[in-house]
C-alpha positions in Angstrom: 80.4 120.8 86.3 77.9 122.0 88.8 78.3 125.7 89.7 80.3 125.9 92.9 82.5 123.0 92.0 86.0 123.7 93.2 89.4 122.1 92.8 92.2 122.5 95.4 95.8 121.6 94.7 98.1 120.3 97.4 101.8 119.6 96.7 103.9 117.4 98.9 107.7 117.9 98.8 108.6 115.3 101.3 106.7 112.9 103.6 108.8 112.1 106.6 108.6 109.0 108.9 109.0 111.1 112.0 108.3 114.7 112.9 108.8 117.0 109.9 111.7 119.4 110.5 111.6 121.4 107.3 108.7 123.8 106.5 108.0 122.2 103.1 107.7 118.6 104.5 104.9 116.8 106.3 105.1 113.9 108.7 103.6 110.5 107.7 101.2 110.9 110.7 100.0 114.4 109.6 99.7 113.2 106.0 97.3 110.4 107.1 95.3 112.9 109.2 95.1 115.3 106.3 94.0 112.7 103.8 91.2 111.4 106.2 90.2 115.1 106.8 89.9 115.6 103.0 87.7 112.6 102.6 85.5 113.6 105.6 85.0 117.0 104.1 83.7 115.5 100.8 86.8 115.8 98.7 87.8 113.4 95.9 91.2 113.2 94.2 91.5 113.8 90.5 94.3 113.7 88.0 95.8 116.4 85.8 93.8 115.5 82.7 90.5 115.7 84.7 91.6 119.2 86.0 92.5 120.3 82.5 89.2 119.1 81.0 87.3 120.9 83.8 89.2 124.2 83.0 89.0 123.8 79.3 85.5 122.4 78.8 83.8 122.5 82.2 83.9 118.7 82.3 82.2 117.2 85.3 84.5 116.5 88.3 83.6 115.9 91.9 82.1 119.0 93.5 85.0 119.1 95.9 88.1 118.0 94.0 91.7 117.8 95.1 94.8 117.4 93.0 97.5 115.7 95.1 101.0 116.4 93.7 104.2 114.6 94.9 107.1 116.8 94.1 110.2 115.5 92.3 111.4 111.9 91.5 110.9 109.2 94.0 111.4 105.4 94.3 108.2 103.3 94.0 108.4 102.7 97.8 107.3 106.3 98.3 104.1 105.9 96.3 103.4 102.4 97.6 103.7 103.5 101.2 102.0 106.8 101.2 99.6 106.9 98.2 98.7 103.4 97.2 96.5 102.8 100.3 94.2 105.7 99.1 94.2 104.4 95.6 93.1 101.0 96.8 90.6 102.4 99.3 89.1 105.4 97.5 90.6 105.2 93.9 92.5 108.4 94.6 95.3 109.1 92.0 98.4 111.1 92.7 100.2 113.4 90.2 104.0 113.1 90.2 106.1 116.1 89.2 108.9 114.1 87.5 112.3 115.5 86.7 113.0 114.1 83.2 116.8 114.2 82.8 117.7 110.8 81.4 119.6 109.4 84.4 119.0 107.1 87.4 117.8 104.0 85.4 116.8 102.4 88.7 114.2 105.2 89.3 112.9 105.0 85.7 112.2 101.3 85.8 110.4 101.4 89.1 108.3 104.4 88.1 107.6 103.0 84.6 105.9 100.0 86.4 103.7 102.4 88.4 102.9 104.4 85.3 101.7 101.2 83.6 99.3 100.7 86.6 97.8 104.1 85.8 97.2 105.6 89.3 100.5 107.6 89.4 99.9 110.4 86.9 103.4 111.4 85.8 103.7 115.1 84.6 106.6 117.3 83.7 108.8 119.0 86.3 111.3 120.2 83.7 114.3 118.4 82.3 117.3 119.5 84.4 114.9 121.2 86.8 117.6 123.1 88.8 117.1 126.4 86.8 113.9 128.2 86.7 112.1 129.1 83.4 111.7 132.8 83.2 111.1 135.5 80.5 114.9 135.8 80.2 115.4 132.1 79.5 116.7 131.3 76.0 114.4 129.6 73.5 116.8 126.6 73.5 116.6 126.3 77.3 112.8 126.4 77.3 112.7 123.8 74.5 114.9 121.5 76.5 112.9 121.9 79.7 109.5 121.6 78.0 109.9 119.5 74.9 112.9 117.5 76.2 110.9 116.6 79.3 107.9 115.6 77.2 109.9 113.4 74.9 111.7 111.6 77.8 108.4 110.9 79.6 107.0 109.6 76.4 110.0 107.3 75.9 110.1 105.8 79.4 106.5 106.0 80.6 104.6 105.9 77.2 102.9 109.0 78.5 102.5 112.5 77.0 102.4 115.0 79.9 99.8 117.8 79.7 100.9 119.6 82.8 104.1 121.5 83.7 104.8 121.8 87.4 107.1 124.8 87.2 110.6 124.1 88.7 111.0 126.4 91.7 107.5 127.5 91.2 108.6 130.4 88.9 107.4 131.1 85.3 106.8 134.0 83.0 104.9 135.0 79.9 107.3 133.4 77.5 107.6 130.1 79.3 103.8 129.9 79.4 103.6 130.7 75.7 106.2 128.0 74.9 104.5 125.5 77.1 101.3 126.0 75.1 103.2 125.6 71.9 104.6 122.3 73.1 101.2 121.0 74.0 100.9 121.6 77.7 97.4 122.5 78.9 98.0 123.5 82.5 100.8 124.6 84.8 101.3 124.5 88.6 103.2 126.8 90.8 104.2 126.4 94.5 103.0 130.0 95.1 99.6 129.8 96.7 96.7 131.2 94.6 93.8 129.6 96.3 91.3 127.0 94.9 89.9 127.0 91.4 86.2 127.5 91.4 83.6 127.2 88.6 80.8 129.8 89.1 
């Protein structure tokens, strides 16, 4: 990649039809404004593998890259309404932080169809998701959250995740070590750390 190349990560928790009331949500109108602003500023969206290749091997990515992450499980309608227009117009993928507990077959079927299309990049958001992975977590819990999530995404989406979007945004040294052991290449936290730049 060219020196000065940067990658910015943006996570969306919820995209609301009307005014966003919660601090971690964005309205549909503001979402559209932001996407147009990104394009006008020269950004191009990339997926998790492109980011990992950039970090690991300095693979070429757009000079201004953005990783768009949709938090948690959603019905296909969410992706079709909010993200598909940008895939069709600009070939922008979206990463989905998918909670992998084997439940809600209605969600799995809809998302499996999107996974087959290839523009929704499903990555791990843990297995049960509602408990953070920390240095005090047991090996069994970390295996379930990391390996269990990986196996379930492979089963339903025919996809091996390479990214862990840490549930709750928290992690520790041991969870990172275990994630590496289970084949994860990158991790994302909700705690802002600024863009990633190659100099």
